[in-house]
C-alpha positions as CSV (number, residue, x, y, z in Angstrom):
1,X,0.0,0.0,0.0
2,X,1.4,3.3,-1.1
3,X,1.0,6.4,1.0
4,X,0.7,10.2,0.3
5,X,0.8,13.3,2.5
6,X,-2.6,14.7,3.4
7,X,-1.9,18.3,2.4
8,X,-0.6,20.7,5.0
9,X,-1.6,18.4,7.8
10,X,1.6,16.5,7.2
11,X,-0.2,13.2,8.0
12,X,1.0,10.2,5.9
13,X,-2.1,8.4,4.8
14,X,-2.7,5.2,2.8
15,X,-3.8,5.8,-0.8
16,X,-6.9,3.8,-0.1
17,X,-9.0,4.5,3.0
18,X,-11.9,2.6,4.5
19,X,-15.3,4.4,4.7
20,X,-17.6,2.9,7.3
21,X,-21.0,4.3,6.2
22,X,-22.2,0.7,5.3
23,X,-21.3,-0.7,8.7
24,X,-24.5,-1.6,10.5
25,X,-26.5,1.2,8.9
26,X,-28.4,-0.5,6.2
27,X,-27.5,2.2,3.7
28,X,-26.3,-0.4,1.2
29,X,-28.1,-3.3,2.7
30,X,-27.3,-5.4,5.7
31,X,-23.6,-5.8,6.8
32,X,-22.8,-8.3,9.6
33,X,-21.1,-6.8,12.6
34,X,-18.4,-9.4,12.6
35,X,-17.7,-9.1,8.9
36,X,-17.3,-5.4,9.4
37,X,-14.8,-5.9,12.1
38,X,-12.9,-8.4,10.0
39,X,-12.8,-5.8,7.2
40,X,-11.3,-3.4,9.6
41,X,-8.7,-5.8,10.8
42,X,-7.9,-6.9,7.2
43,X,-7.5,-3.2,6.3
44,X,-4.7,-2.8,8.8
45,X,-3.1,-5.9,7.6
46,X,-3.1,-4.5,4.0
47,X,-1.5,-1.2,5.2
48,X,-4.7,0.9,5.1
49,X,-4.3,3.5,7.9
50,X,-7.2,5.9,7.1
51,X,-10.7,5.2,8.4
52,X,-13.6,7.5,8.0
53,X,-16.9,7.5,10.0
54,X,-19.5,9.8,11.4
55,X,-22.2,10.1,14.2
56,X,-24.7,10.2,11.3
57,X,-23.8,6.6,10.4
58,X,-26.3,5.0,12.7
59,X,-29.5,2.8,12.7
60,X,-32.8,4.5,13.1
61,X,-32.4,7.2,15.7
62,X,-29.1,5.8,17.2
63,X,-26.1,7.8,16.7
64,X,-22.6,6.6,15.7
65,X,-23.2,2.9,15.2
66,X,-20.4,2.8,12.6
67,X,-18.1,4.7,15.1
68,X,-18.6,2.0,17.7
69,X,-17.9,-0.8,15.2
70,X,-14.8,1.0,14.1
71,X,-13.6,1.4,17.7
72,X,-14.2,-2.3,18.2
73,X,-12.4,-3.2,15.1
74,X,-9.3,-1.2,15.8
75,X,-9.1,-2.3,19.3
76,X,-5.6,-1.7,20.8
77,X,-4.2,-0.8,17.4
78,X,-5.5,2.8,17.5
79,X,-1.9,4.1,17.0
80,X,-1.8,2.4,13.6
81,X,-4.7,4.4,12.3
82,X,-5.8,7.9,11.3
83,X,-9.4,8.4,12.1
84,X,-11.7,11.0,10.6
85,X,-15.2,11.6,11.9
86,X,-17.7,14.4,11.6
87,X,-20.1,16.6,13.5
88,X,-23.2,18.6,12.8
89,X,-25.7,16.0,11.8
90,X,-27.0,13.1,13.9
91,X,-29.9,10.6,13.4
92,X,-31.2,11.5,16.9
93,X,-31.6,15.2,16.1
94,X,-33.5,17.1,13.4
95,X,-31.6,19.5,11.2
96,X,-28.0,20.8,11.3
97,X,-26.0,21.8,14.4
98,X,-22.8,23.5,13.4
99,X,-22.3,25.5,16.6
100,X,-19.7,25.6,19.4
101,X,-21.7,23.7,22.0
102,X,-22.5,20.8,19.6
103,X,-19.0,20.7,18.2
104,X,-17.7,20.0,21.8
105,X,-20.5,17.6,22.7
106,X,-20.2,15.7,19.4
107,X,-16.4,15.3,19.8
108,X,-16.8,14.0,23.3
109,X,-19.5,11.5,22.2
110,X,-17.4,10.3,19.3
111,X,-14.4,9.8,21.4
112,X,-16.4,7.7,23.7
113,X,-17.9,5.5,20.9
114,X,-14.5,5.2,19.2
115,X,-12.7,4.4,22.4
116,X,-9.9,6.8,21.8
117,X,-8.6,10.1,23.2
118,X,-8.2,12.0,19.9
119,X,-9.7,12.5,16.4
120,X,-7.2,13.1,13.6
121,X,-9.6,14.9,11.3
122,X,-13.0,16.4,12.3
123,X,-15.2,17.3,9.3
124,X,-18.2,19.6,9.1
125,X,-20.7,17.0,8.0
126,X,-22.3,18.4,4.8
127,X,-23.4,21.9,5.7
128,X,-25.9,23.1,3.2
129,X,-24.7,26.7,3.2
130,X,-23.2,29.5,5.3
131,X,-26.6,30.0,7.0
132,X,-26.2,26.8,8.9
133,X,-22.8,27.9,10.5
134,X,-22.7,29.7,13.9
135,X,-19.7,31.9,14.4
136,X,-18.9,30.4,17.7
137,X,-18.0,27.1,16.2
138,X,-14.5,28.2,15.2
139,X,-13.4,29.1,18.8
140,X,-14.7,25.8,19.9
141,X,-12.8,24.0,17.2
142,X,-9.6,25.9,18.2
143,X,-10.2,24.9,21.9
144,X,-10.5,21.3,20.8
145,X,-7.3,21.5,18.9
146,X,-5.5,23.1,21.9
147,X,-6.8,20.3,24.1
148,X,-5.4,17.7,21.7
149,X,-8.8,16.2,21.1
150,X,-8.7,16.9,17.3
151,X,-5.7,17.4,15.1
152,X,-7.2,19.1,12.0
153,X,-10.5,20.4,10.8
154,X,-12.1,19.6,7.4
155,X,-15.2,20.2,5.3
156,X,-17.1,17.2,4.0
157,X,-18.9,18.7,1.0
158,X,-22.5,18.1,0.0
159,X,-24.7,20.1,-2.4
160,X,-21.5,20.9,-4.3
161,X,-22.8,23.8,-6.4
162,X,-24.2,25.6,-3.2
163,X,-21.2,25.1,-1.0
164,X,-18.0,25.1,-3.2
165,X,-17.6,28.8,-2.6
166,X,-17.7,28.2,1.2
167,X,-15.0,25.5,0.9
168,X,-12.8,27.9,-1.0
169,X,-13.3,30.7,1.5
170,X,-12.6,28.4,4.4
171,X,-9.5,27.1,2.8
172,X,-8.2,30.5,1.9
173,X,-8.8,31.7,5.4
174,X,-7.0,28.6,6.8
175,X,-10.1,27.5,8.8
176,X,-9.8,24.1,7.2
177,X,-6.9,21.9,6.1
178,X,-8.8,19.0,4.5
179,X,-11.9,18.6,2.2
180,X,-13.8,15.4,1.6
181,X,-15.6,15.5,-1.7
182,X,-17.4,13.2,-4.2
183,X,-15.2,12.1,-7.0
184,X,-15.8,9.2,-9.4
185,X,-15.9,8.2,-13.0
186,X,-19.6,9.0,-12.8
187,X,-19.3,12.5,-11.1
188,X,-16.3,14.8,-11.8
189,X,-17.9,18.1,-11.0
190,X,-15.4,18.8,-8.1
191,X,-12.2,18.4,-10.1
192,X,-11.6,22.1,-10.5
193,X,-12.0,22.6,-6.8
194,X,-9.8,19.5,-6.0
195,X,-7.0,20.9,-8.3
196,X,-7.2,24.4,-6.9
197,X,-7.3,23.5,-3.2
198,X,-4.9,20.6,-3.6
199,X,-2.3,23.0,-5.2
200,X,-2.8,25.3,-2.2
201,X,-2.0,22.7,0.3
202,X,-5.4,21.3,1.3
203,X,-5.7,17.6,1.8
204,X,-8.2,15.9,-0.6
205,X,-10.1,12.9,0.5
206,X,-12.2,11.4,-2.4
207,X,-15.4,9.7,-1.5
208,X,-18.2,7.8,-3.3
209,X,-15.5,6.6,-5.7
210,X,-17.6,3.6,-6.7
211,X,-20.6,5.9,-7.3
212,X,-22.6,4.2,-4.6
213,X,-22.0,0.8,-6.0
214,X,-22.7,1.6,-9.6
215,X,-19.0,1.0,-10.3
216,X,-18.9,-2.2,-8.3
217,X,-19.5,-4.4,-11.3
218,X,-22.4,-6.0,-9.5
219,X,-25.2,-3.8,-10.8
220,X,-27.0,-4.3,-14.0
221,X,-30.0,-2.7,-15.6
222,X,-32.2,-5.4,-14.0
223,X,-30.9,-5.0,-10.5
224,X,-33.6,-4.5,-7.9
225,X,-32.5,-2.7,-4.8
226,X,-33.8,-3.5,-1.2
227,X,-36.5,-1.2,0.0
228,X,-34.9,1.5,2.2
229,X,-31.4,1.2,0.6
230,X,-29.8,4.2,-0.9
231,X,-30.2,3.2,-4.5
232,X,-33.8,2.2,-4.3
233,X,-34.7,5.9,-5.1
234,X,-33.6,5.6,-8.7
235,X,-36.0,4.9,-11.6
236,X,-35.5,1.9,-13.7
237,X,-34.4,4.2,-16.6
238,X,-31.6,5.7,-14.6
239,X,-30.4,2.4,-13.3
240,X,-30.2,1.1,-16.9
241,X,-28.3,4.3,-17.9
242,X,-25.8,4.1,-15.1
243,X,-25.3,0.4,-15.5
244,X,-24.7,0.8,-19.3
245,X,-22.2,3.6,-18.6
246,X,-20.3,1.4,-16.1
247,X,-20.1,-1.4,-18.7
248,X,-18.6,1.0,-21.3
249,X,-16.0,2.2,-18.8
250,X,-15.1,-1.5,-18.0
251,X,-14.4,-2.0,-21.7
252,X,-11.8,0.8,-21.5
253,X,-10.2,0.5,-18.1
254,X,-10.1,-3.2,-17.1
255,X,-6.8,-4.8,-18.0
256,X,-4.4,-7.5,-16.8
257,X,-3.3,-5.6,-13.7
258,X,-6.6,-4.1,-13.1
259,X,-9.0,-7.0,-13.6
260,X,-12.2,-5.6,-12.0
261,X,-14.2,-2.4,-12.4
262,X,-14.0,-1.3,-8.7
263,X,-10.2,-1.5,-8.9
264,X,-10.2,0.5,-12.1
265,X,-12.5,3.1,-10.6
266,X,-10.3,3.6,-7.6
267,X,-7.1,3.7,-9.8
268,X,-8.7,6.4,-12.0
269,X,-9.4,8.5,-8.8
270,X,-5.8,8.0,-7.6
271,X,-4.5,9.2,-11.0
272,X,-6.0,12.7,-10.3
273,X,-2.8,14.5,-9.3
274,X,-4.1,16.5,-6.3
275,X,-6.0,13.6,-4.6
276,X,-4.5,12.5,-1.3
277,X,-6.6,9.3,-0.9
278,X,-9.6,7.5,-2.1
279,X,-12.2,6.0,0.2
280,X,-13.6,2.5,-0.5
281,X,-16.9,1.7,1.2
282,X,-16.2,-2.1,1.0
283,X,-18.8,-4.2,2.8
284,X,-16.6,-7.3,3.2
285,X,-13.1,-8.5,3.1
286,X,-13.1,-9.6,-0.6
287,X,-14.3,-6.2,-1.7
288,X,-11.7,-4.6,0.5
289,X,-8.8,-6.6,-0.9
290,X,-9.9,-5.8,-4.5
291,X,-10.1,-2.1,-3.9
292,X,-6.8,-2.0,-1.9
293,X,-5.0,-3.5,-4.8
294,X,-5.7,-0.3,-6.8
295,X,-2.8,1.4,-4.9
296,X,-0.2,-1.0,-6.5
297,X,-1.8,-0.9,-10.1
298,X,0.1,1.1,-12.8
299,X,-1.3,4.5,-13.6
300,X,-3.5,4.9,-16.6
301,X,-1.9,6.1,-19.8
302,X,-2.9,9.4,-21.5
303,X,-4.5,7.4,-24.3
304,X,-6.7,5.4,-21.7
305,X,-7.6,8.6,-19.9
306,X,-8.6,10.2,-23.2
307,X,-10.9,7.4,-24.1
308,X,-12.5,7.6,-20.6
309,X,-12.9,11.3,-21.1
310,X,-14.6,10.7,-24.5
311,X,-17.2,8.4,-22.8
312,X,-18.2,11.1,-20.3
313,X,-21.4,12.9,-21.2
314,X,-22.8,14.1,-17.9
315,X,-22.3,14.0,-14.1
316,X,-24.6,11.6,-12.3
317,X,-26.0,12.9,-9.0
318,X,-24.1,11.7,-5.9
319,X,-25.6,10.4,-2.6
């Protein structure tokens, strides 16, 4: 597993990180708790040291189920890992809470669930605009840094067109050191922001790199998603379009050293020069091993990247 520096944080992170949204949350269907823990342990064995989670990744109204699973999985190996979590959105609360009081409370709650004394990256969890941010949050975050409870602050970006400007402003004013942003072969709208902020020293964490499973190689135009899962919202027409596009990409990117579409999708993300790491939301050990191998695959040639660019007609909506 190769590593890269996470922008001006100076943290050395594995090129592939493990996202935990799927763990015990039903967002992509059922994931057995013990399989989730095996995935975390396997990730460490493969050299993955970056783990992303959030209080929002829960079940029903229960906060932080994935945080608890991650804490259990890491066990006494906390020092081998870099943990990012988030604040501002919880299953147990309505709306957004980006204020000083909730920042402090949320960090303490996350530390307890994770079984650790520090959070390496604390992300704002998908604010919808500046109107959701209380001014007192910045002093609270500084206090948490001074206390050693968080090491760096980031912005996990949602509603990209509405919040890109906010990310640029926060980066310019050195309020944040990392962004987490959607980037995949199916959604490339953030590339200008990634290139600009990465060049300015901001760490770039790419998420939804498999386009919520549509680049997993397991979805066809006939796939029926379980009721309540993330992809159940799509019409049959959109499922067919997304699956067809994935098949076309497979024809260009799959090769001897990149034998699966998920590995190809992650390799393409890593080939974007300002990306620090790509998150995989692997639900089991086999998916994790396949995704992790993208780090050692050869970069795509200019000709291969041109063919991929020629296939791209529009950005599909992210989660």
